[in-house]
N, CA, C and O atoms as CSV, one atom per row, in Angstrom:
chain,resi,resn,atom,element,x,y,z
A,1,UNK,N,N,-4.257,-0.188,3.376
A,1,UNK,CA,C,-3.322,-1.046,3.329
A,1,UNK,C,C,-2.735,-1.162,4.981
A,1,UNK,O,O,-2.347,-0.142,5.549
A,2,UNK,N,N,-2.719,-2.301,5.568
A,2,UNK,CA,C,-2.052,-2.137,7.066
A,2,UNK,C,C,-0.650,-2.008,6.929
A,2,UNK,O,O,0.023,-2.225,5.922
A,3,UNK,N,N,-0.265,-1.616,8.093
A,3,UNK,CA,C,1.030,-1.063,8.383
A,3,UNK,C,C,1.685,-2.301,8.966
A,3,UNK,O,O,1.103,-2.993,9.802
A,4,UNK,N,N,3.047,-2.603,8.462
A,4,UNK,CA,C,3.859,-3.791,8.879
A,4,UNK,C,C,4.746,-3.274,9.723
A,4,UNK,O,O,5.136,-2.130,9.492
A,5,UNK,N,N,5.287,-4.028,10.940
A,5,UNK,CA,C,6.262,-3.802,11.583
A,5,UNK,C,C,7.346,-4.902,11.799
A,5,UNK,O,O,6.946,-5.998,12.192
A,6,UNK,N,N,8.540,-4.738,11.604
A,6,UNK,CA,C,9.472,-5.782,11.769
A,6,UNK,C,C,9.865,-6.168,12.952
A,6,UNK,O,O,10.149,-5.361,13.837
A,7,UNK,N,N,9.930,-7.582,13.113
A,7,UNK,CA,C,10.370,-8.048,14.398
A,7,UNK,C,C,11.741,-9.148,14.415
A,7,UNK,O,O,12.044,-9.758,13.389
A,8,UNK,N,N,12.324,-9.271,15.384
A,8,UNK,CA,C,13.345,-10.283,15.254
A,8,UNK,C,C,12.817,-11.596,15.763
A,8,UNK,O,O,11.814,-11.774,16.454
A,9,UNK,N,N,13.774,-12.596,15.244
A,9,UNK,CA,C,13.160,-14.109,15.608
A,9,UNK,C,C,12.996,-14.245,17.161
A,9,UNK,O,O,12.130,-14.946,17.683
A,10,UNK,N,N,13.898,-13.516,17.825
A,10,UNK,CA,C,13.803,-13.886,19.319
A,10,UNK,C,C,12.377,-13.434,20.058
A,10,UNK,O,O,12.005,-13.829,21.163
A,11,UNK,N,N,11.619,-12.443,19.115
A,11,UNK,CA,C,10.506,-12.069,19.531
A,11,UNK,C,C,9.423,-12.606,18.922
A,11,UNK,O,O,8.357,-11.991,18.909
A,12,UNK,N,N,9.574,-13.896,18.308
A,12,UNK,CA,C,8.580,-14.283,17.371
A,12,UNK,C,C,7.272,-15.136,18.481
A,12,UNK,O,O,6.060,-14.964,18.352
A,13,UNK,N,N,7.827,-15.890,19.354
A,13,UNK,CA,C,6.962,-16.784,20.047
A,13,UNK,C,C,6.243,-15.775,20.993
A,13,UNK,O,O,5.067,-16.028,21.252
A,14,UNK,N,N,6.786,-14.702,21.520
A,14,UNK,CA,C,5.949,-13.708,22.265
A,14,UNK,C,C,4.700,-13.022,21.263
A,14,UNK,O,O,3.509,-12.888,21.544
A,15,UNK,N,N,5.204,-12.758,20.385
A,15,UNK,CA,C,4.313,-12.320,19.308
A,15,UNK,C,C,3.202,-13.095,18.760
A,15,UNK,O,O,2.120,-12.582,18.475
A,16,UNK,N,N,3.495,-14.409,18.605
A,16,UNK,CA,C,2.708,-15.425,18.141
A,16,UNK,C,C,1.651,-15.711,19.162
A,16,UNK,O,O,0.518,-16.064,18.836
A,17,UNK,N,N,2.055,-15.547,20.460
A,17,UNK,CA,C,1.141,-16.079,21.563
A,17,UNK,C,C,0.125,-14.699,21.886
A,17,UNK,O,O,-0.839,-14.827,22.640
A,18,UNK,N,N,0.380,-13.661,21.375
A,18,UNK,CA,C,-0.401,-12.649,21.493
A,18,UNK,C,C,-0.926,-11.990,20.371
A,18,UNK,O,O,-1.334,-10.828,20.353
A,19,UNK,N,N,-0.893,-12.891,19.306
A,19,UNK,CA,C,-1.465,-12.536,17.984
A,19,UNK,C,C,-3.019,-12.471,17.823
A,19,UNK,O,O,-3.634,-13.500,18.102
A,20,UNK,N,N,-3.665,-11.468,17.440
A,20,UNK,CA,C,-5.072,-11.441,17.434
A,20,UNK,C,C,-5.662,-11.913,16.243
A,20,UNK,O,O,-4.873,-12.262,15.364
A,21,UNK,N,N,-6.896,-12.005,16.008
A,21,UNK,CA,C,-7.323,-12.670,14.712
A,21,UNK,C,C,-7.242,-11.608,13.453
A,21,UNK,O,O,-7.122,-12.007,12.294
A,22,UNK,N,N,-7.318,-10.279,13.789
A,22,UNK,CA,C,-6.994,-9.327,12.618
A,22,UNK,C,C,-5.635,-9.198,12.239
A,22,UNK,O,O,-5.313,-8.579,11.225
A,23,UNK,N,N,-4.739,-9.799,13.066
A,23,UNK,CA,C,-3.480,-9.491,12.563
A,23,UNK,C,C,-2.575,-10.557,11.738
A,23,UNK,O,O,-3.332,-11.466,11.397
A,24,UNK,N,N,-1.409,-10.777,11.336
A,24,UNK,CA,C,-0.912,-11.793,10.942
A,24,UNK,C,C,0.743,-11.350,10.899
A,24,UNK,O,O,1.186,-10.283,11.324
A,25,UNK,N,N,1.497,-12.397,10.305
A,25,UNK,CA,C,2.863,-12.453,10.623
A,25,UNK,C,C,3.447,-12.948,9.255
A,25,UNK,O,O,2.928,-13.982,8.832
A,26,UNK,N,N,4.251,-12.493,8.633
A,26,UNK,CA,C,4.741,-12.794,7.472
A,26,UNK,C,C,6.427,-13.023,7.636
A,26,UNK,O,O,7.129,-12.127,8.105
A,27,UNK,N,N,6.944,-14.230,7.228
A,27,UNK,CA,C,8.226,-14.664,7.215
A,27,UNK,C,C,8.752,-14.913,5.729
A,27,UNK,O,O,8.217,-15.681,4.928
A,28,UNK,N,N,9.901,-14.131,5.488
A,28,UNK,CA,C,10.630,-14.391,4.330
A,28,UNK,C,C,12.057,-14.736,4.184
A,28,UNK,O,O,12.966,-13.978,4.523
A,29,UNK,N,N,12.231,-15.965,3.642
A,29,UNK,CA,C,13.954,-16.160,3.433
A,29,UNK,C,C,14.274,-15.713,2.106
A,29,UNK,O,O,13.596,-14.851,1.546
A,30,UNK,N,N,15.365,-16.304,1.527
A,30,UNK,CA,C,15.696,-15.800,0.074
A,30,UNK,C,C,14.932,-16.394,-0.852
A,30,UNK,O,O,14.865,-15.866,-1.962
A,31,UNK,N,N,14.104,-17.779,-0.539
A,31,UNK,CA,C,13.394,-18.236,-1.452
A,31,UNK,C,C,11.881,-18.876,-1.105
A,31,UNK,O,O,11.119,-19.536,-1.811
A,32,UNK,N,N,11.780,-18.459,0.119
A,32,UNK,CA,C,10.530,-19.203,0.827
A,32,UNK,C,C,9.852,-17.891,1.559
A,32,UNK,O,O,10.462,-16.914,1.995
A,33,UNK,N,N,8.485,-18.117,1.579
A,33,UNK,CA,C,7.585,-17.354,2.296
A,33,UNK,C,C,6.754,-18.189,3.200
A,33,UNK,O,O,6.363,-19.321,2.914
A,34,UNK,N,N,6.498,-17.531,4.364
A,34,UNK,CA,C,5.168,-18.034,5.108
A,34,UNK,C,C,4.566,-16.983,5.913
A,34,UNK,O,O,5.124,-16.036,6.468
A,35,UNK,N,N,3.256,-17.326,5.884
A,35,UNK,CA,C,2.167,-16.447,6.468
A,35,UNK,C,C,1.520,-17.139,7.609
A,35,UNK,O,O,1.116,-18.301,7.578
A,36,UNK,N,N,1.461,-16.397,8.536
A,36,UNK,CA,C,0.949,-16.835,9.962
A,36,UNK,C,C,-0.450,-15.933,10.295
A,36,UNK,O,O,-0.388,-14.713,10.449
A,37,UNK,N,N,-1.609,-16.631,10.376
A,37,UNK,CA,C,-2.895,-16.189,11.120
A,37,UNK,C,C,-3.332,-16.868,12.200
A,37,UNK,O,O,-2.820,-17.971,12.391
A,38,UNK,N,N,-4.269,-16.426,13.062
A,38,UNK,CA,C,-4.672,-17.191,14.060
A,38,UNK,C,C,-6.240,-17.187,14.067
A,38,UNK,O,O,-6.755,-16.071,13.999
A,39,UNK,N,N,-6.966,-18.131,14.129
A,39,UNK,CA,C,-8.394,-18.374,14.092
A,39,UNK,C,C,-9.166,-17.842,15.206
A,39,UNK,O,O,-8.518,-17.165,16.004
A,40,UNK,N,N,-10.222,-17.974,15.401
A,40,UNK,CA,C,-11.105,-17.587,16.533
A,40,UNK,C,C,-10.959,-18.333,17.808
A,40,UNK,O,O,-11.069,-17.814,18.919
A,41,UNK,N,N,-10.636,-19.910,17.516
A,41,UNK,CA,C,-10.604,-21.041,18.296
A,41,UNK,C,C,-9.128,-20.798,18.788
A,41,UNK,O,O,-8.801,-21.489,19.753
A,42,UNK,N,N,-8.231,-19.980,18.316
A,42,UNK,CA,C,-6.760,-19.830,18.746
A,42,UNK,C,C,-5.707,-20.665,18.087
A,42,UNK,O,O,-4.508,-20.587,18.355
A,43,UNK,N,N,-6.294,-21.544,17.124
A,43,UNK,CA,C,-5.387,-22.484,16.156
A,43,UNK,C,C,-5.009,-21.379,15.168
A,43,UNK,O,O,-5.704,-20.470,14.715
A,44,UNK,N,N,-3.466,-21.755,14.908
A,44,UNK,CA,C,-2.657,-20.826,14.006
A,44,UNK,C,C,-2.760,-21.566,12.491
A,44,UNK,O,O,-2.560,-22.770,12.325
A,45,UNK,N,N,-3.062,-20.743,11.563
A,45,UNK,CA,C,-3.001,-21.110,10.120
A,45,UNK,C,C,-1.866,-20.717,9.657
A,45,UNK,O,O,-1.472,-19.578,9.908
A,46,UNK,N,N,-1.195,-21.506,8.963
A,46,UNK,CA,C,-0.036,-21.386,8.296
A,46,UNK,C,C,-0.086,-21.840,7.024
A,46,UNK,O,O,-0.507,-22.941,6.667
A,47,UNK,N,N,0.490,-20.698,6.124
A,47,UNK,CA,C,0.586,-21.125,4.684
A,47,UNK,C,C,1.816,-20.784,3.858
A,47,UNK,O,O,2.181,-19.613,3.963
A,48,UNK,N,N,2.371,-21.394,3.234
A,48,UNK,CA,C,3.587,-21.298,2.592
A,48,UNK,C,C,3.501,-20.825,1.157
A,48,UNK,O,O,2.782,-21.350,0.307
A,49,UNK,N,N,4.262,-19.833,0.971
A,49,UNK,CA,C,4.206,-19.088,-0.690
A,49,UNK,C,C,2.767,-18.973,-1.056
A,49,UNK,O,O,1.828,-18.589,-0.358
A,50,UNK,N,N,2.781,-19.349,-2.190
A,50,UNK,CA,C,1.604,-19.152,-3.150
A,50,UNK,C,C,0.623,-20.353,-2.959
A,50,UNK,O,O,-0.369,-20.349,-3.687
A,51,UNK,N,N,0.761,-21.292,-2.147
A,51,UNK,CA,C,0.019,-22.668,-1.794
A,51,UNK,C,C,-1.183,-22.201,-1.323
A,51,UNK,O,O,-1.373,-21.184,-0.656
A,52,UNK,N,N,-2.051,-23.076,-1.746
A,52,UNK,CA,C,-3.502,-22.708,-1.544
A,52,UNK,C,C,-3.728,-23.693,0.048
A,52,UNK,O,O,-4.753,-23.594,0.723
A,53,UNK,N,N,-2.747,-24.453,0.356
A,53,UNK,CA,C,-2.538,-25.421,1.359
A,53,UNK,C,C,-2.712,-24.786,2.777
A,53,UNK,O,O,-1.894,-23.881,2.939
A,54,UNK,N,N,-3.475,-24.973,3.778
A,54,UNK,CA,C,-3.251,-24.511,5.218
A,54,UNK,C,C,-2.615,-25.511,6.071
A,54,UNK,O,O,-2.837,-26.714,5.935
A,55,UNK,N,N,-1.795,-25.008,6.984
A,55,UNK,CA,C,-1.372,-26.066,7.823
A,55,UNK,C,C,-1.987,-25.618,9.389
A,55,UNK,O,O,-1.626,-24.532,9.842
A,56,UNK,N,N,-2.666,-26.249,9.970
A,56,UNK,CA,C,-3.349,-26.056,11.226
A,56,UNK,C,C,-2.360,-26.620,12.489
A,56,UNK,O,O,-2.099,-27.816,12.613
A,57,UNK,N,N,-1.805,-25.473,13.490
A,57,UNK,CA,C,-1.197,-25.884,14.474
A,57,UNK,C,C,-1.419,-25.262,15.780
A,57,UNK,O,O,-1.743,-24.077,15.854
A,58,UNK,N,N,-1.269,-25.968,16.772
A,58,UNK,CA,C,-2.164,-25.700,17.842
A,58,UNK,C,C,-1.107,-24.907,18.833
A,58,UNK,O,O,-1.619,-24.505,19.878
A,59,UNK,N,N,0.035,-24.679,18.685
A,59,UNK,CA,C,0.795,-23.754,19.740
A,59,UNK,C,C,1.824,-22.937,18.936
A,59,UNK,O,O,2.292,-23.170,17.822
A,60,UNK,N,N,2.045,-21.972,19.744
A,60,UNK,CA,C,3.125,-21.040,19.259
A,60,UNK,C,C,4.542,-21.609,19.033
A,60,UNK,O,O,5.266,-21.383,18.064
A,61,UNK,N,N,4.813,-22.402,20.122
A,61,UNK,CA,C,6.089,-23.271,19.726
A,61,UNK,C,C,6.195,-24.353,18.709
A,61,UNK,O,O,7.309,-24.759,18.378
A,62,UNK,N,N,5.136,-24.833,18.204
A,62,UNK,CA,C,4.949,-25.579,16.804
A,62,UNK,C,C,5.348,-24.578,15.684
A,62,UNK,O,O,6.266,-24.774,14.887
A,63,UNK,N,N,4.483,-23.394,15.725
A,63,UNK,CA,C,4.953,-22.579,14.421
A,63,UNK,C,C,6.241,-21.966,14.497
A,63,UNK,O,O,6.802,-21.633,13.452
A,64,UNK,N,N,6.869,-21.746,15.800
A,64,UNK,CA,C,8.328,-21.237,15.908
A,64,UNK,C,C,9.265,-22.329,15.387
A,64,UNK,O,O,10.167,-21.960,14.635
A,65,UNK,N,N,9.160,-23.694,15.708
A,65,UNK,CA,C,9.928,-24.688,15.167
A,65,UNK,C,C,9.699,-24.662,13.466
A,65,UNK,O,O,10.675,-24.948,12.773
A,66,UNK,N,N,8.608,-24.371,12.908
A,66,UNK,CA,C,8.216,-24.750,11.748
A,66,UNK,C,C,8.927,-23.501,11.071
A,66,UNK,O,O,9.404,-23.596,9.940
A,67,UNK,N,N,8.979,-22.302,11.826
A,67,UNK,CA,C,9.352,-21.187,11.153
A,67,UNK,C,C,10.980,-21.111,11.011
A,67,UNK,O,O,11.606,-20.518,10.132
A,68,UNK,N,N,11.504,-21.871,12.114
A,68,UNK,CA,C,13.170,-22.064,12.094
A,68,UNK,C,C,13.626,-22.947,10.942
A,68,UNK,O,O,14.808,-22.815,10.623
A,69,UNK,N,N,12.753,-23.994,10.134
A,69,UNK,CA,C,13.038,-24.677,9.297
A,69,UNK,C,C,13.336,-23.852,8.045
A,69,UNK,O,O,14.031,-24.348,7.158
A,70,UNK,N,N,12.841,-22.609,7.930
A,70,UNK,CA,C,13.146,-21.744,6.652
A,70,UNK,C,C,14.336,-21.316,6.568
A,70,UNK,O,O,14.750,-20.792,5.534
A,71,UNK,N,N,15.145,-21.487,7.747
A,71,UNK,CA,C,16.533,-20.722,7.615
A,71,UNK,C,C,16.784,-19.831,8.788
A,71,UNK,O,O,15.949,-19.694,9.682
A,72,UNK,N,N,17.986,-19.203,8.776
A,72,UNK,CA,C,18.539,-18.378,10.024
A,72,UNK,C,C,18.274,-16.932,9.517
A,72,UNK,O,O,18.098,-16.030,10.336
A,73,UNK,N,N,18.245,-16.699,8.183
A,73,UNK,CA,C,18.102,-15.532,7.719
A,73,UNK,C,C,16.815,-15.033,7.091
A,73,UNK,O,O,16.596,-14.799,5.903
A,74,UNK,N,N,15.995,-14.918,8.154
A,74,UNK,CA,C,14.585,-14.459,7.994
A,74,UNK,C,C,14.212,-13.212,8.270
A,74,UNK,O,O,14.466,-12.703,9.362
A,75,UNK,N,N,13.479,-12.493,7.182
A,75,UNK,CA,C,12.803,-11.478,7.660
A,75,UNK,C,C,11.405,-11.440,7.988
A,75,UNK,O,O,10.561,-11.944,7.247
A,76,UNK,N,N,11.078,-10.764,9.251
A,76,UNK,CA,C,9.646,-11.221,9.966
A,76,UNK,C,C,8.968,-9.813,9.971
A,76,UNK,O,O,9.529,-8.781,10.338
A,77,UNK,N,N,7.792,-9.903,9.554
A,77,UNK,CA,C,6.844,-8.639,9.727
A,77,UNK,C,C,5.475,-8.983,10.463
A,77,UNK,O,O,4.859,-10.032,10.275
A,78,UNK,N,N,5.114,-8.059,11.249
A,78,UNK,CA,C,3.712,-8.559,11.835
A,78,UNK,C,C,2.710,-7.197,10.826
A,78,UNK,O,O,3.185,-6.133,10.430
A,79,UNK,N,N,1.555,-7.591,10.667
A,79,UNK,CA,C,0.575,-6.827,10.137
A,79,UNK,C,C,-0.686,-6.774,10.464
A,79,UNK,O,O,-1.447,-6.011,9.868
């Protein structure tokens, strides 16, 4: 099982920009979850909760804006 590290919201963009393909980020608010991975081509793959639908985003700033829509009280882990 991978080891997770907690990060702050102000560190998220920097972590997204340096995200490797074997790493991921999990964001949780009170009732929502968001999972972020990166493909070989550099595109971000975003999944919400238990949904099987993937959202493909081109930049860390797009992912950051989407993450902010979850609310201000987020718990963010990298794994």
